[in-house]
PDB file as gemmi writes it, atoms N, CA and C in Angstrom:
CRYST1    1.000    1.000    1.000  90.00  90.00  90.00 P 1                      
ATOM      1  N   MET A   1       8.871  -4.837   1.134  1.00  0.00           N  
ATOM      2  CA  MET A   1       7.704  -3.580   1.615  1.00  0.00           C  
ATOM      3  C   MET A   1       7.574  -3.239   2.805  1.00  0.00           C  
ATOM      4  N   LYS A   2       7.308  -1.794   3.517  1.00  0.00           N  
ATOM      5  CA  LYS A   2       6.631  -2.465   4.984  1.00  0.00           C  
ATOM      6  C   LYS A   2       6.031  -0.960   5.807  1.00  0.00           C  
ATOM      7  N   ILE A   3       4.376  -1.355   5.525  1.00  0.00           N  
ATOM      8  CA  ILE A   3       3.946  -0.501   6.164  1.00  0.00           C  
ATOM      9  C   ILE A   3       3.973  -0.117   8.063  1.00  0.00           C  
ATOM     10  N   SER A   4       4.263   0.997   7.913  1.00  0.00           N  
ATOM     11  CA  SER A   4       3.922   0.990   9.595  1.00  0.00           C  
ATOM     12  C   SER A   4       3.114   1.411  10.634  1.00  0.00           C  
ATOM     13  N   ASN A   5       3.192   1.274  11.674  1.00  0.00           N  
ATOM     14  CA  ASN A   5       1.725   1.890  12.192  1.00  0.00           C  
ATOM     15  C   ASN A   5       1.031   3.256  12.136  1.00  0.00           C  
ATOM     16  N   PHE A   6       1.974   4.230  11.380  1.00  0.00           N  
ATOM     17  CA  PHE A   6       1.599   5.365  10.862  1.00  0.00           C  
ATOM     18  C   PHE A   6       0.393   4.917   9.950  1.00  0.00           C  
ATOM     19  N   CYS A   7       0.293   4.182   9.196  1.00  0.00           N  
ATOM     20  CA  CYS A   7      -0.779   3.425   8.364  1.00  0.00           C  
ATOM     21  C   CYS A   7      -2.357   3.980   8.531  1.00  0.00           C  
ATOM     22  N   CYS A   8      -3.174   4.648   8.029  1.00  0.00           N  
ATOM     23  CA  CYS A   8      -4.774   5.255   8.197  1.00  0.00           C  
ATOM     24  C   CYS A   8      -5.595   4.384   7.611  1.00  0.00           C  
ATOM     25  N   TYR A   9      -4.741   3.235   6.883  1.00  0.00           N  
ATOM     26  CA  TYR A   9      -5.810   2.625   5.930  1.00  0.00           C  
ATOM     27  C   TYR A   9      -6.931   3.408   5.168  1.00  0.00           C  
ATOM     28  N   CYS A  10      -6.564   4.599   4.827  1.00  0.00           N  
ATOM     29  CA  CYS A  10      -7.767   5.549   3.487  1.00  0.00           C  
ATOM     30  C   CYS A  10      -7.629   4.801   2.621  1.00  0.00           C  
ATOM     31  N   GLY A  11      -6.393   4.146   2.216  1.00  0.00           N  
ATOM     32  CA  GLY A  11      -6.780   3.333   0.761  1.00  0.00           C  
ATOM     33  C   GLY A  11      -6.317   4.301  -0.486  1.00  0.00           C  
ATOM     34  N   THR A  12      -5.536   4.581  -0.368  1.00  0.00           N  
ATOM     35  CA  THR A  12      -4.685   5.539  -1.583  1.00  0.00           C  
ATOM     36  C   THR A  12      -3.754   4.942  -1.789  1.00  0.00           C  
ATOM     37  N   CYS A  13      -3.004   3.888  -1.825  1.00  0.00           N  
ATOM     38  CA  CYS A  13      -1.838   3.505  -2.059  1.00  0.00           C  
ATOM     39  C   CYS A  13      -2.584   1.886  -2.818  1.00  0.00           C  
ATOM     40  N   VAL A  14      -4.250   1.816  -2.497  1.00  0.00           N  
ATOM     41  CA  VAL A  14      -4.486   0.728  -3.481  1.00  0.00           C  
ATOM     42  C   VAL A  14      -5.182   1.400  -4.342  1.00  0.00           C  
ATOM     43  N   GLY A  15      -5.654   2.640  -4.450  1.00  0.00           N  
ATOM     44  CA  GLY A  15      -5.975   2.678  -5.932  1.00  0.00           C  
ATOM     45  C   GLY A  15      -4.774   3.257  -7.110  1.00  0.00           C  
ATOM     46  N   VAL A  16      -3.375   3.026  -6.227  1.00  0.00           N  
ATOM     47  CA  VAL A  16      -2.583   3.494  -7.135  1.00  0.00           C  
ATOM     48  C   VAL A  16      -1.647   2.766  -7.300  1.00  0.00           C  
ATOM     49  N   CYS A  17      -1.858   1.815  -7.181  1.00  0.00           N  
ATOM     50  CA  CYS A  17      -1.015  -0.107  -7.306  1.00  0.00           C  
ATOM     51  C   CYS A  17      -1.597  -0.620  -8.850  1.00  0.00           C  
ATOM     52  N   PRO A  18      -0.253  -0.634  -9.819  1.00  0.00           N  
ATOM     53  CA  PRO A  18      -0.850  -0.586 -10.989  1.00  0.00           C  
ATOM     54  C   PRO A  18      -1.044  -1.849 -11.040  1.00  0.00           C  
ATOM     55  N   THR A  19      -0.465  -2.886 -10.352  1.00  0.00           N  
ATOM     56  CA  THR A  19      -0.609  -4.667 -10.411  1.00  0.00           C  
ATOM     57  C   THR A  19      -2.094  -4.732  -9.456  1.00  0.00           C  
ATOM     58  N   GLY A  20      -2.472  -4.413  -8.544  1.00  0.00           N  
ATOM     59  CA  GLY A  20      -3.078  -4.725  -7.678  1.00  0.00           C  
ATOM     60  C   GLY A  20      -2.360  -5.350  -6.473  1.00  0.00           C  
ATOM     61  N   ALA A  21      -1.304  -5.188  -6.032  1.00  0.00           N  
ATOM     62  CA  ALA A  21      -0.077  -5.965  -4.687  1.00  0.00           C  
ATOM     63  C   ALA A  21      -0.969  -5.470  -3.688  1.00  0.00           C  
ATOM     64  N   LEU A  22      -1.421  -4.465  -3.302  1.00  0.00           N  
ATOM     65  CA  LEU A  22      -2.088  -3.763  -2.107  1.00  0.00           C  
ATOM     66  C   LEU A  22      -3.674  -4.076  -2.303  1.00  0.00           C  
ATOM     67  N   GLU A  23      -4.565  -4.241  -1.303  1.00  0.00           N  
ATOM     68  CA  GLU A  23      -5.870  -4.453  -0.749  1.00  0.00           C  
ATOM     69  C   GLU A  23      -6.245  -4.422   0.163  1.00  0.00           C  
ATOM     70  N   LEU A  24      -7.599  -3.306   0.291  1.00  0.00           N  
ATOM     71  CA  LEU A  24      -7.879  -3.028   1.656  1.00  0.00           C  
ATOM     72  C   LEU A  24      -9.244  -4.288   1.556  1.00  0.00           C  
ATOM     73  N   CYS A  25      -8.535  -4.854   3.164  1.00  0.00           N  
ATOM     74  CA  CYS A  25      -9.387  -6.357   3.185  1.00  0.00           C  
ATOM     75  C   CYS A  25     -10.869  -5.591   4.482  1.00  0.00           C  
ATOM     76  N   ASP A  26     -11.761  -5.787   4.590  1.00  0.00           N  
ATOM     77  CA  ASP A  26     -12.781  -5.825   5.386  1.00  0.00           C  
ATOM     78  C   ASP A  26     -12.282  -5.844   6.609  1.00  0.00           C  
ATOM     79  N   CYS A  27     -11.509  -6.114   7.357  1.00  0.00           N  
ATOM     80  CA  CYS A  27     -10.823  -6.506   8.352  1.00  0.00           C  
ATOM     81  C   CYS A  27     -10.233  -4.300   8.414  1.00  0.00           C  
ATOM     82  N   GLY A  28      -9.616  -3.914   7.501  1.00  0.00           N  
ATOM     83  CA  GLY A  28      -9.461  -2.453   7.671  1.00  0.00           C  
ATOM     84  C   GLY A  28      -8.503  -1.924   7.571  1.00  0.00           C  
ATOM     85  N   SER A  29      -7.817  -3.355   7.108  1.00  0.00           N  
ATOM     86  CA  SER A  29      -6.138  -3.189   6.883  1.00  0.00           C  
ATOM     87  C   SER A  29      -5.595  -3.203   5.589  1.00  0.00           C  
ATOM     88  N   VAL A  30      -4.657  -2.568   5.252  1.00  0.00           N  
ATOM     89  CA  VAL A  30      -4.146  -2.350   4.006  1.00  0.00           C  
ATOM     90  C   VAL A  30      -2.998  -4.580   3.841  1.00  0.00           C  
ATOM     91  N   VAL A  31      -3.289  -5.091   2.692  1.00  0.00           N  
ATOM     92  CA  VAL A  31      -2.710  -6.396   2.895  1.00  0.00           C  
ATOM     93  C   VAL A  31      -2.068  -6.218   1.566  1.00  0.00           C  
ATOM     94  N   PHE A  32      -0.869  -6.586   1.255  1.00  0.00           N  
ATOM     95  CA  PHE A  32       0.411  -6.441   0.405  1.00  0.00           C  
ATOM     96  C   PHE A  32       0.676  -7.807  -0.348  1.00  0.00           C  
ATOM     97  N   ASN A  33       0.279  -8.012  -1.329  1.00  0.00           N  
ATOM     98  CA  ASN A  33       1.114  -9.513  -2.472  1.00  0.00           C  
ATOM     99  C   ASN A  33       2.587  -9.236  -2.811  1.00  0.00           C  
ATOM    100  N   GLU A  34       3.253  -9.329  -2.323  1.00  0.00           N  
ATOM    101  CA  GLU A  34       4.277  -9.428  -3.311  1.00  0.00           C  
ATOM    102  C   GLU A  34       4.601  -9.904  -4.127  1.00  0.00           C  
ATOM    103  N   GLU A  35       4.052 -11.080  -4.212  1.00  0.00           N  
ATOM    104  CA  GLU A  35       4.548 -11.173  -6.278  1.00  0.00           C  
ATOM    105  C   GLU A  35       3.943 -10.828  -6.610  1.00  0.00           C  
ATOM    106  N   LEU A  36       2.925 -10.234  -6.663  1.00  0.00           N  
ATOM    107  CA  LEU A  36       2.330  -8.941  -8.107  1.00  0.00           C  
ATOM    108  C   LEU A  36       3.475  -7.842  -7.696  1.00  0.00           C  
ATOM    109  N   CYS A  37       4.046  -7.229  -6.985  1.00  0.00           N  
ATOM    110  CA  CYS A  37       4.364  -5.605  -6.955  1.00  0.00           C  
ATOM    111  C   CYS A  37       5.701  -5.538  -7.842  1.00  0.00           C  
ATOM    112  N   ILE A  38       5.458  -4.523  -8.632  1.00  0.00           N  
ATOM    113  CA  ILE A  38       6.416  -4.634  -9.157  1.00  0.00           C  
ATOM    114  C   ILE A  38       7.595  -3.162  -9.338  1.00  0.00           C  
ATOM    115  N   ARG A  39       7.530  -2.527  -7.700  1.00  0.00           N  
ATOM    116  CA  ARG A  39       8.281  -2.296  -7.239  1.00  0.00           C  
ATOM    117  C   ARG A  39       8.324  -1.007  -7.797  1.00  0.00           C  
ATOM    118  N   CYS A  40       7.250  -0.794  -7.908  1.00  0.00           N  
ATOM    119  CA  CYS A  40       7.250   1.183  -9.468  1.00  0.00           C  
ATOM    120  C   CYS A  40       7.411   2.224  -7.688  1.00  0.00           C  
ATOM    121  N   ARG A  41       7.015   2.099  -6.587  1.00  0.00           N  
ATOM    122  CA  ARG A  41       7.186   2.787  -5.336  1.00  0.00           C  
ATOM    123  C   ARG A  41       5.827   3.553  -5.863  1.00  0.00           C  
ATOM    124  N   ALA A  42       4.601   3.398  -6.557  1.00  0.00           N  
ATOM    125  CA  ALA A  42       3.564   4.198  -6.438  1.00  0.00           C  
ATOM    126  C   ALA A  42       2.728   4.513  -5.247  1.00  0.00           C  
ATOM    127  N   CYS A  43       2.907   3.682  -4.277  1.00  0.00           N  
ATOM    128  CA  CYS A  43       2.255   3.668  -3.119  1.00  0.00           C  
ATOM    129  C   CYS A  43       2.761   4.299  -2.301  1.00  0.00           C  
ATOM    130  N   GLU A  44       4.333   4.184  -2.534  1.00  0.00           N  
ATOM    131  CA  GLU A  44       5.175   5.022  -1.427  1.00  0.00           C  
ATOM    132  C   GLU A  44       5.167   6.580  -1.494  1.00  0.00           C  
ATOM    133  N   LYS A  45       5.233   6.927  -2.461  1.00  0.00           N  
ATOM    134  CA  LYS A  45       4.614   8.557  -3.182  1.00  0.00           C  
ATOM    135  C   LYS A  45       3.487   8.917  -2.605  1.00  0.00           C  
ATOM    136  N   VAL A  46       2.252   7.682  -2.956  1.00  0.00           N  
ATOM    137  CA  VAL A  46       1.100   8.574  -2.478  1.00  0.00           C  
ATOM    138  C   VAL A  46       0.677   8.977  -1.161  1.00  0.00           C  
ATOM    139  N   CYS A  47       1.402   8.001  -0.399  1.00  0.00           N  
ATOM    140  CA  CYS A  47       1.126   7.388   1.356  1.00  0.00           C  
ATOM    141  C   CYS A  47       1.074   9.492   1.519  1.00  0.00           C  
ATOM    142  N   PRO A  48       0.101   9.974   2.337  1.00  0.00           N  
ATOM    143  CA  PRO A  48      -0.410  10.778   2.681  1.00  0.00           C  
ATOM    144  C   PRO A  48       0.358  11.022   4.161  1.00  0.00           C  
ATOM    145  N   LEU A  49       0.711   9.864   4.487  1.00  0.00           N  
ATOM    146  CA  LEU A  49       1.591  10.207   6.208  1.00  0.00           C  
ATOM    147  C   LEU A  49       2.715   9.448   6.080  1.00  0.00           C  
ATOM    148  N   GLY A  50       3.165   8.828   4.575  1.00  0.00           N  
ATOM    149  CA  GLY A  50       4.713   8.428   4.337  1.00  0.00           C  
ATOM    150  C   GLY A  50       4.625   7.207   5.476  1.00  0.00           C  
ATOM    151  N   ALA A  51       3.737   6.201   5.047  1.00  0.00           N  
ATOM    152  CA  ALA A  51       3.310   4.920   5.920  1.00  0.00           C  
ATOM    153  C   ALA A  51       4.182   3.982   5.766  1.00  0.00           C  
ATOM    154  N   ILE A  52       4.705   3.748   3.876  1.00  0.00           N  
ATOM    155  CA  ILE A  52       5.131   2.989   3.357  1.00  0.00           C  
ATOM    156  C   ILE A  52       6.389   2.873   2.962  1.00  0.00           C  
ATOM    157  N   LYS A  53       7.092   1.524   2.827  1.00  0.00           N  
ATOM    158  CA  LYS A  53       8.959   2.048   2.541  1.00  0.00           C  
ATOM    159  C   LYS A  53       8.821   0.639   2.183  1.00  0.00           C  
ATOM    160  N   LEU A  54       9.958   0.707   0.336  1.00  0.00           N  
ATOM    161  CA  LEU A  54       9.555  -0.175   0.094  1.00  0.00           C  
ATOM    162  C   LEU A  54      11.759  -0.712   0.104  1.00  0.00           C  
TER     163      LEU A  54                                                      
END                                                                             
């Protein structure tokens, strides 16, 4: 997964991830855990800025 510089850290992707592979950390960035990702693309589909690519 690649999260581009267009990411505004809104957390929308975090909320739709069924496995918790994405987390919004205290520093304001999105952290991705590849081991939890099932490649469902829910995060990619919901990103308002198109910043996520699998």
